N, C-alpha and C positions, 0 to 999 in steps of 0.2 A: 358859958358853956364852951366858948372858943378857947379859953385858957386851959380848960380841962382837956380838950381834944389835943391842943398843942403839947400839953404835958404828957399825955399818953403817947403821942407820936414820938416825942423825944425819948420817952422810956423805951418804946419799941426799937428805935434806932440804937440806943445804948445796949439793949439786950442783944440785938443782932450783932453789933460790933463786939460785944463780949463773947458771944458764941463763935464768931469768926476767929477771934483771938485764941479761944480755947481749941478750936479745930486746928489752927496753925501750930499751937504748942504740941498738941497730940501728934500732928503730922511730923513735926521736927523730932519728937521722941521716937516715933516709929522709924523715921529715916535713920536716926542714930543707931537704933537697934539693928536695922537692916545692914548698915555699914559695918557694925561690929560682927554681925553674922557672916558677912562677906569676907572680912579679914580672917575670921576663924576658919572659914571654908578654905581660904588660900593656904593657911598654915597646915590644916589637916591634909590638904592635897599634897603639900610638900612632904609631910611625914609619910603619907601613903606612898609617894614616889620613892622615898628613901627605903621604905620597907620592901617595895617591889624590887629595887636594886639589890638589896640584901638577900632577898629570896632567890634572885637569879644567881647571885654569887654562891649561896648555899647549895643551890641545885647543882651548880658546876662542881663544887667540892664533893657533894654526894655522888655524882656520877663518877668522879675520879676515884673515890673510895670504893665504889662498886667495881670498877675496873681492876683496882688493886686487889680487892677481895677475890675476884675471879682468878687473877694471876696466882695469888697465894694458894688458892684451892687447887689449882692445876699443879703447882709445885708440890703441895702436900701429897696429891695423888701420885705424882711421879716418884716421890721419896718412898711412899708406901710400896709402890711397885718394885722399886730398887731393893727395899728391905725384904720383900717376899723373894726376890731373885737371890739375894745374898743368903737367906735362910735355906733356900733350896740347895745352893752350892755347898753350904756348910753341912747340910744333911747328907750330901753325896760323898763328901770326903771321909775316908776311913779314919777312925780314931787311932792315934799313934800310941 
């Protein structure tokens, strides 16, 4: 009976060692996946930062275009006023 108990004890130790090795392998795989995820996160953060910079630049360009648009609209309004004045002056002049 003693040999059988020793064999069972050895089998238990081997099973425990196997399970520990499996857990270590699983842990290493999970650590690798985590490290990959962290690297991807860093890359995505870099892309996000670039997009934010581009957005700021585009917003600046948009604001400039808005200012230019307002200026052009003012010029168009002035030209229309000038045209109205010219038409009035032309209408006042007698036909020759």
